[in-house]
C-alpha positions as a Python dict, from the first residue, in 0.01 Angstrom:
ca = {
    (1, 'M'): (0, 0, 0),
    (2, 'K'): (129, 346, -90),
    (3, 'R'): (254, 540, 212),
    (4, 'K'): (27, 824, 321),
    (5, 'K'): (139, 1186, 331),
    (6, 'L'): (271, 1326, 658),
    (7, 'D'): (-40, 1527, 742),
    (8, 'S'): (-256, 1214, 706),
    (9, 'E'): (-16, 1006, 913),
    (10, 'L'): (-20, 1262, 1194),
    (11, 'V'): (-399, 1238, 1222),
    (12, 'H'): (-395, 858, 1254),
    (13, 'A'): (-64, 816, 1438),
    (14, 'D'): (-190, 706, 1779),
    (15, 'R'): (-413, 425, 1655),
    (16, 'Q'): (-156, 304, 1400),
    (17, 'V'): (167, 340, 1597),
    (18, 'N'): (33, 228, 1936),
    (19, 'L'): (-267, 10, 1845),
    (20, 'P'): (-495, 113, 2137),
    (21, 'Q'): (-730, -149, 2274),
    (22, 'S'): (-1106, -176, 2214),
    (23, 'G'): (-1096, 10, 1883),
    (24, 'A'): (-1002, 341, 2046),
    (25, 'V'): (-827, 594, 1823),
    (26, 'H'): (-616, 717, 2116),
    (27, 'E'): (-411, 532, 2374),
    (28, 'A'): (-595, 545, 2706),
    (29, 'S'): (-456, 782, 2970),
    (30, 'N'): (-297, 560, 3236),
    (31, 'N'): (-290, 730, 3577),
    (32, 'S'): (-149, 439, 3776),
    (33, 'V'): (166, 522, 3972),
    (34, 'L'): (267, 162, 4041),
    (35, 'F'): (269, -161, 3841),
    (36, 'H'): (219, -516, 3973),
    (37, 'F'): (429, -817, 3866),
    (38, 'D'): (309, -1174, 3917),
    (39, 'D'): (670, -1295, 3910),
    (40, 'V'): (929, -1094, 4103),
    (41, 'A'): (1190, -1208, 3849),
    (42, 'D'): (1014, -993, 3589),
    (43, 'L'): (1022, -694, 3825),
    (44, 'E'): (1397, -745, 3872),
    (45, 'A'): (1455, -778, 3498),
    (46, 'V'): (1278, -449, 3426),
    (47, 'F'): (1472, -271, 3700),
    (48, 'Q'): (1800, -402, 3557),
    (49, 'G'): (1716, -307, 3199),
    (50, 'K'): (1703, -665, 3076),
    (51, 'K'): (1333, -646, 2990),
    (52, 'N'): (1091, -374, 2883),
    (53, 'G'): (820, -275, 3127),
    (54, 'H'): (703, -18, 3380),
    (55, 'V'): (791, -23, 3748),
    (56, 'Y'): (701, 329, 3862),
    (57, 'S'): (534, 605, 3663),
    (58, 'R'): (801, 865, 3747),
    (59, 'S'): (1023, 667, 3507),
    (60, 'S'): (769, 545, 3252),
    (61, 'S'): (408, 450, 3185),
    (62, 'S'): (203, 333, 2890),
    (63, 'S'): (89, 695, 2837),
    (64, 'S'): (441, 835, 2811),
    (65, 'V'): (561, 547, 2595),
    (66, 'A'): (269, 591, 2355),
    (67, 'L'): (364, 955, 2298),
    (68, 'Q'): (734, 867, 2273),
    (69, 'N'): (658, 616, 1998),
    (70, 'I'): (477, 880, 1794),
    (71, 'L'): (741, 1149, 1838),
    (72, 'A'): (1027, 915, 1751),
    (73, 'K'): (846, 807, 1436),
    (74, 'F'): (774, 1154, 1304),
    (75, 'E'): (1120, 1292, 1377),
    (76, 'S'): (1267, 980, 1208),
    (77, 'G'): (1446, 899, 1532),
    (78, 'K'): (1528, 578, 1716),
    (79, 'Y'): (1415, 662, 2070),
    (80, 'A'): (1224, 944, 2241),
    (81, 'T'): (1198, 1041, 2607),
    (82, 'V'): (927, 1282, 2722),
    (83, 'F'): (950, 1529, 3009),
    (84, 'S'): (722, 1767, 3194),
    (85, 'T'): (854, 2074, 3003),
    (86, 'G'): (1096, 2164, 2726),
    (87, 'M'): (1342, 2311, 2977),
    (88, 'A'): (1324, 1987, 3176),
    (89, 'A'): (1423, 1798, 2860),
    (90, 'I'): (1724, 2023, 2797),
    (91, 'S'): (1832, 2024, 3161),
    (92, 'A'): (1800, 1647, 3199),
    (93, 'L'): (1992, 1582, 2877),
    (94, 'M'): (2287, 1797, 2978),
    (95, 'F'): (2286, 1694, 3342),
    (96, 'S'): (2292, 1326, 3250),
    (97, 'L'): (2551, 1338, 2969),
    (98, 'L'): (2804, 1596, 3091),
    (99, 'K'): (3052, 1605, 3379),
    (100, 'S'): (3285, 1858, 3538),
    (101, 'G'): (3577, 1935, 3307),
    (102, 'D'): (3382, 1887, 2984),
    (103, 'H'): (3365, 2160, 2722),
    (104, 'I'): (3054, 2241, 2518),
    (105, 'V'): (2990, 2483, 2233),
    (106, 'V'): (2652, 2656, 2221),
    (107, 'S'): (2481, 2924, 2019),
    (108, 'K'): (2506, 3277, 2154),
    (109, 'F'): (2153, 3336, 2027),
    (110, 'L'): (1991, 3089, 2268),
    (111, 'F'): (1649, 3140, 2423),
    (112, 'G'): (1693, 3322, 2755),
    (113, 'N'): (1595, 3036, 2989),
    (114, 'T'): (1822, 2793, 2804),
    (115, 'R'): (2114, 3032, 2831),
    (116, 'S'): (2038, 3083, 3199),
    (117, 'F'): (2059, 2709, 3257),
    (118, 'I'): (2384, 2675, 3062),
    (119, 'D'): (2532, 2966, 3258),
    (120, 'S'): (2445, 2765, 3569),
    (121, 'L'): (2629, 2462, 3430),
    (122, 'M'): (2946, 2669, 3429),
    (123, 'R'): (2923, 2688, 3809),
    (124, 'F'): (2948, 2306, 3815),
    (125, 'G'): (3270, 2294, 3616),
    (126, 'I'): (3140, 2277, 3259),
    (127, 'D'): (3345, 2492, 3019),
    (128, 'V'): (3124, 2679, 2769),
    (129, 'D'): (3196, 2875, 2452),
    (130, 'Y'): (2912, 3084, 2307),
    (131, 'I'): (2945, 3133, 1931),
    (132, 'D'): (2760, 3266, 1627),
    (133, 'T'): (2623, 2941, 1483),
    (134, 'T'): (2524, 3094, 1150),
    (135, 'K'): (2877, 3006, 1027),
    (136, 'V'): (3039, 2670, 1092),
    (137, 'D'): (3388, 2828, 1093),
    (138, 'N'): (3303, 2979, 1432),
    (139, 'L'): (3255, 2627, 1569),
    (140, 'A'): (3583, 2494, 1431),
    (141, 'A'): (3767, 2786, 1592),
    (142, 'V'): (3672, 2693, 1950),
    (143, 'V'): (3663, 2311, 1958),
    (144, 'K'): (3902, 2162, 2216),
    (145, 'H'): (4030, 1817, 2307),
    (146, 'N'): (3759, 1792, 2578),
    (147, 'T'): (3466, 1919, 2368),
    (148, 'K'): (3172, 1684, 2416),
    (149, 'M'): (2869, 1859, 2273),
    (150, 'V'): (2751, 2125, 2029),
    (151, 'F'): (2409, 2276, 2104),
    (152, 'C'): (2206, 2520, 1899),
    (153, 'E'): (1853, 2606, 1788),
    (154, 'S'): (1731, 2576, 1430),
    (155, 'I'): (1578, 2927, 1434),
    (156, 'A'): (1676, 3155, 1722),
    (157, 'N'): (1416, 3322, 1940),
    (158, 'P'): (1366, 3619, 1907),
    (159, 'G'): (1639, 3726, 1661),
    (160, 'T'): (1542, 3459, 1400),
    (161, 'Q'): (1906, 3374, 1320),
    (162, 'V'): (1920, 3044, 1129),
    (163, 'A'): (2200, 2807, 1227),
    (164, 'D'): (2430, 2662, 959),
    (165, 'L'): (2281, 2323, 1035),
    (166, 'K'): (2411, 2109, 750),
    (167, 'N'): (2770, 2222, 788),
    (168, 'I'): (2754, 2197, 1168),
    (169, 'G'): (2615, 1845, 1134),
    (170, 'D'): (2891, 1746, 893),
    (171, 'Y'): (3159, 1894, 1118),
    (172, 'C'): (3026, 1717, 1427),
    (173, 'A'): (3000, 1385, 1243),
    (174, 'S'): (3359, 1416, 1117),
    (175, 'N'): (3490, 1500, 1462),
    (176, 'S'): (3278, 1261, 1673),
    (177, 'L'): (3103, 1547, 1854),
    (178, 'L'): (2749, 1509, 1988),
    (179, 'F'): (2525, 1746, 1791),
    (180, 'V'): (2220, 1848, 1995),
    (181, 'L'): (1957, 2054, 1814),
    (182, 'D'): (1659, 2234, 1963),
    (183, 'N'): (1401, 2218, 1685),
    (184, 'T'): (1110, 2367, 1881),
    (185, 'M'): (1067, 2633, 1609),
    (186, 'T'): (1086, 2380, 1327),
    (187, 'P'): (920, 2047, 1413),
    (188, 'C'): (910, 1756, 1170),
    (189, 'V'): (676, 1922, 919),
    (190, 'L'): (940, 2191, 855),
    (191, 'L'): (1281, 2034, 917),
    (192, 'D'): (1428, 1692, 841),
    (193, 'A'): (1662, 1680, 1140),
    (194, 'K'): (1823, 1354, 1030),
    (195, 'A'): (1925, 1514, 699),
    (196, 'V'): (2138, 1769, 887),
    (197, 'K'): (2291, 1489, 1099),
    (198, 'A'): (2153, 1603, 1433),
    (199, 'N'): (2214, 1333, 1696),
    (200, 'L'): (1973, 1445, 1969),
    (201, 'L'): (1670, 1670, 1934),
    (202, 'T'): (1515, 1871, 2214),
    (203, 'T'): (1169, 2015, 2165),
    (204, 'S'): (927, 2209, 2380),
    (205, 'L'): (607, 2016, 2312),
    (206, 'T'): (425, 2305, 2479),
    (207, 'K'): (470, 2508, 2162),
    (208, 'Y'): (377, 2405, 1806),
    (209, 'V'): (344, 2031, 1865),
    (210, 'S'): (52, 2062, 2108),
    (211, 'G'): (-39, 2408, 1981),
    (212, 'H'): (-332, 2501, 2203),
    (213, 'G'): (-164, 2664, 2503),
    (214, 'N'): (-320, 2413, 2742),
    (215, 'V'): (-38, 2172, 2828),
    (216, 'L'): (334, 2169, 2912),
    (217, 'G'): (575, 1907, 2781),
    (218, 'G'): (918, 1840, 2636),
    (219, 'V'): (1105, 1562, 2458),
    (220, 'V'): (1454, 1438, 2377),
    (221, 'V'): (1472, 1234, 2057),
    (222, 'D'): (1775, 1016, 1990),
    (223, 'M'): (1811, 1001, 1612),
    (224, 'G'): (2006, 672, 1628),
    (225, 'N'): (2306, 809, 1433),
    (226, 'F'): (2564, 865, 1708),
    (227, 'D'): (2828, 615, 1820),
    (228, 'W'): (2767, 609, 2194),
    (229, 'T'): (3040, 349, 2246),
    (230, 'G'): (3294, 629, 2191),
    (231, 'F'): (3125, 867, 2437),
    (232, 'D'): (3325, 827, 2757),
    (233, 'N'): (3063, 978, 2990),
    (234, 'I'): (2841, 669, 2981),
    (235, 'Y'): (2814, 503, 3323),
    (236, 'D'): (2935, 143, 3338),
    (237, 'V'): (2607, 31, 3500),
    (238, 'Y'): (2413, 130, 3186),
    (239, 'K'): (2635, -48, 2935),
    (240, 'N'): (2424, -364, 2939),
    (241, 'V'): (2191, -236, 2664),
    (242, 'E'): (2222, -219, 2286),
    (243, 'P'): (2496, 26, 2179),
    (244, 'D'): (2251, 264, 2009),
    (245, 'A'): (2044, 283, 2331),
    (246, 'L'): (2329, 387, 2563),
    (247, 'G'): (2256, 759, 2545),
    (248, 'T'): (1881, 726, 2584),
    (249, 'T'): (1918, 482, 2873),
    (250, 'Q'): (2139, 723, 3064),
    (251, 'I'): (1908, 1017, 2992),
    (252, 'R'): (1611, 818, 3120),
    (253, 'K'): (1794, 697, 3431),
    (254, 'K'): (2002, 997, 3538),
    (255, 'G'): (1785, 1264, 3376),
    (256, 'L'): (1422, 1156, 3396),
    (257, 'R'): (1421, 911, 3687),
    (258, 'D'): (1664, 1092, 3916),
    (259, 'I'): (1548, 1449, 3848),
    (260, 'G'): (1182, 1349, 3834),
    (261, 'A'): (1050, 1588, 3567),
    (262, 'T'): (786, 1338, 3460),
    (263, 'L'): (520, 1416, 3200),
    (264, 'A'): (173, 1354, 3342),
    (265, 'A'): (-44, 1095, 3168),
    (266, 'Q'): (-317, 1347, 3085),
    (267, 'S'): (-56, 1583, 2943),
    (268, 'A'): (73, 1308, 2714),
    (269, 'H'): (-282, 1255, 2591),
    (270, 'L'): (-336, 1626, 2520),
    (271, 'I'): (-6, 1652, 2332),
    (272, 'S'): (-85, 1351, 2115),
    (273, 'T'): (-422, 1497, 2018),
    (274, 'G'): (-267, 1837, 1945),
    (275, 'L'): (-10, 1666, 1723),
    (276, 'E'): (-287, 1557, 1485),
    (277, 'T'): (-327, 1909, 1345),
    (278, 'L'): (42, 2008, 1353),
    (279, 'S'): (91, 2013, 977),
    (280, 'M'): (-221, 2217, 907),
    (281, 'R'): (-152, 2465, 1187),
    (282, 'M'): (216, 2504, 1102),
    (283, 'M'): (149, 2580, 737),
    (284, 'K'): (-114, 2841, 826),
    (285, 'I'): (116, 2996, 1086),
    (286, 'C'): (407, 3018, 840),
    (287, 'E'): (177, 3170, 577),
    (288, 'N'): (55, 3431, 827),
    (289, 'A'): (407, 3511, 945),
    (290, 'L'): (525, 3578, 592),
    (291, 'K'): (229, 3806, 513),
    (292, 'V'): (262, 4000, 838),
    (293, 'S'): (640, 4039, 801),
    (294, 'Q'): (591, 4175, 449),
    (295, 'F'): (333, 4423, 578),
    (296, 'L'): (555, 4540, 864),
    (297, 'A'): (856, 4575, 634),
    (298, 'T'): (671, 4833, 425),
    (299, 'H'): (510, 5031, 709),
    (300, 'N'): (668, 5369, 784),
    (301, 'G'): (614, 5318, 1157),
    (302, 'V'): (846, 5015, 1158),
    (303, 'T'): (1224, 5049, 1125),
    (304, 'K'): (1338, 4686, 1129),
    (305, 'V'): (1180, 4343, 1072),
    (306, 'L'): (1356, 4016, 1150),
    (307, 'Y'): (1204, 3719, 968),
    (308, 'P'): (1383, 3450, 760),
    (309, 'G'): (1112, 3470, 493),
    (310, 'L'): (1217, 3820, 390),
    (311, 'P'): (1480, 3832, 112),
    (312, 'E'): (1691, 4079, 310),
    (313, 'H'): (1728, 3839, 603),
    (314, 'Q'): (2092, 3725, 621),
    (315, 'Q'): (2000, 3353, 622),
    (316, 'H'): (1701, 3374, 386),
    (317, 'V'): (1846, 3138, 123),
    (318, 'L'): (1962, 2890, 387),
    (319, 'A'): (1623, 2894, 560),
    (320, 'K'): (1441, 2834, 232),
    (321, 'E'): (1657, 2528, 170),
    (322, 'L'): (1635, 2385, 524),
    (323, 'F'): (1266, 2435, 598),
    (324, 'N'): (1094, 2321, 279),
    (325, 'G'): (1021, 2673, 158),
    (326, 'N'): (866, 2778, 490),
    (327, 'F'): (1019, 3013, 744),
    (328, 'G'): (861, 2951, 1083),
    (329, 'G'): (608, 3138, 1291),
    (330, 'I'): (824, 3387, 1483),
    (331, 'L'): (914, 3739, 1375),
    (332, 'S'): (1055, 4040, 1558),
    (333, 'F'): (1049, 4409, 1477),
    (334, 'E'): (1135, 4756, 1602),
    (335, 'L'): (915, 5063, 1588),
    (336, 'D'): (999, 5414, 1485),
    (337, 'A'): (1123, 5618, 1781),
    (338, 'S'): (806, 5829, 1766),
    (339, 'I'): (591, 5528, 1864),
    (340, 'D'): (588, 5414, 2227),
    (341, 'V'): (627, 5037, 2251),
    (342, 'R'): (399, 4988, 2552),
    (343, 'S'): (126, 5213, 2410),
    (344, 'F'): (140, 5024, 2081),
    (345, 'I'): (104, 4683, 2244),
    (346, 'N'): (-172, 4804, 2478),
    (347, 'A'): (-365, 4935, 2179),
    (348, 'L'): (-387, 4590, 2017),
    (349, 'D'): (-727, 4423, 2030),
    (350, 'M'): (-714, 4067, 1892),
    (351, 'I'): (-341, 4010, 1931),
    (352, 'L'): (-262, 3901, 2288),
    (353, 'S'): (24, 4029, 2502),
    (354, 'A'): (153, 3702, 2651),
    (355, 'T'): (474, 3511, 2713),
    (356, 'H'): (432, 3204, 2495),
    (357, 'L'): (478, 3103, 2132),
    (358, 'G'): (361, 2838, 1889),
    (359, 'D'): (0, 2894, 1991),
    (360, 'N'): (-316, 2907, 1778),
    (361, 'R'): (-348, 3271, 1886),
    (362, 'T'): (-114, 3549, 1771),
    (363, 'L'): (94, 3668, 2065),
    (364, 'I'): (320, 3968, 2120),
    (365, 'L'): (553, 4105, 2386),
    (366, 'P'): (849, 4342, 2440),
    (367, 'V'): (1156, 4119, 2460),
    (368, 'A'): (1422, 4300, 2664),
    (369, 'S'): (1196, 4387, 2955),
    (370, 'T'): (1035, 4042, 2985),
    (371, 'I'): (1175, 3707, 2868),
    (372, 'F'): (1535, 3833, 2833),
    (373, 'Y'): (1532, 4073, 3128),
    (374, 'E'): (1747, 3851, 3351),
    (375, 'N'): (2015, 3819, 3083),
    (376, 'G'): (2117, 4180, 3134),
    (377, 'P'): (2214, 4447, 2879),
    (378, 'E'): (2554, 4300, 2788),
    (379, 'Q'): (2420, 3955, 2701),
    (380, 'R'): (2124, 4107, 2517),
    (381, 'E'): (2357, 4318, 2306),
    (382, 'E'): (2565, 4010, 2224),
    (383, 'M'): (2245, 3831, 2116),
    (384, 'G'): (2135, 4124, 1901),
    (385, 'I'): (1838, 4210, 2123),
    (386, 'S'): (1769, 4583, 2145),
    (387, 'D'): (1574, 4747, 2428),
    (388, 'T'): (1283, 4817, 2189),
    (389, 'L'): (1262, 4479, 2013),
    (390, 'I'): (910, 4332, 1989),
    (391, 'R'): (844, 3962, 1926),
    (392, 'M'): (537, 3821, 1757),
    (393, 'S'): (432, 3457, 1750),
    (394, 'L'): (182, 3419, 1469),
    (395, 'G'): (-133, 3215, 1517),
    (396, 'I'): (-390, 3068, 1281),
    (397, 'E'): (-627, 3366, 1261),
    (398, 'N'): (-702, 3532, 929),
    (399, 'A'): (-392, 3726, 824),
    (400, 'D'): (-599, 4029, 720),
    (401, 'D'): (-741, 4054, 1071),
    (402, 'I'): (-392, 4038, 1222),
    (403, 'I'): (-272, 4312, 987),
    (404, 'Q'): (-578, 4524, 1060),
    (405, 'D'): (-511, 4501, 1433),
    (406, 'L'): (-148, 4604, 1384),
    (407, 'T'): (-253, 4891, 1157),
    (408, 'Q'): (-495, 5043, 1405),
    (409, 'A'): (-244, 5012, 1690),
    (410, 'L'): (31, 5176, 1483),
    (411, 'H'): (-198, 5474, 1420),
    (412, 'M'): (-317, 5524, 1778),
}
């Protein structure tokens, strides 16, 4: 039978990937904390990693596994591990795979909370270099003998810088470096992460994947293309599994189990249902973002627009190649000095002032005074974030209505 298109497969994923019982189209939400074993030998085997199963829902349950199966499939990965938030996924990954004395290279354009966490890692003996990831030469210039990991985002928030993903992936593969990519802005319907040789993906499922602003979640996807046998931070106790599962096993044990950032069963259910409309929502969001960016770029009340879909964006050609002709749902802009930022945002009617992105609703906020406030002026300047920068996350409303709302606010 001919394989269905991605948007069709997303709609039917749960019933086809997980085969729910009783003809259900979704895996049932399993709220049990504990799991009984008729034979204690089976309990021991699951604890020791010799057999698949659930022993305690902080570590795993049928609800979390059902979602993991779907996410691994659609990102073309080997294994997935879900967490209570996207930041929990990033934190657990780095906590479980790094040790004092390691060196990592990360994008200087990182989302504020991610950078805050990585700054904290430095206090535990992790050496960090922040670089401009739009050019792979910047990576090659800082790699050391103890470099373990390269971490970046596909599209930066809020500056919309696009990382040189293919060349970074090639460089990491040639030098046996773990390439970790946050693809929150570009889930599977936009980016083929395996094609750029990413080894681990981190995604905030709270954003585009679930899409409705009603659930938190995160995931780490192991793409199955990294030689974990050469990664010397793997604990001996976890080396009893298949070689391609070494990284995921350690993330699940030291990251998920020990830290305890478990995704609730009901949250897993909500994310899987939101995933059904991901393709449709993402295409509409990208279409709206392009139209709104083009409008803002021609308005005399706007002095700068940052969006990869605009020809003048420095990584426009690269973005077009990487993201299947789409450019994501985030844009940022600056107003003419004669327009007060707060007054402009307060004058908006339909567009919501809120700290979130990837929602069905169009959202807006001033960046420097909110989500990047703790980073301070020096870090913000390094990231290219001005004091007057405004970020918009486009939703699925009619683009003409979004533009009309912006127009009336710009003329208040």
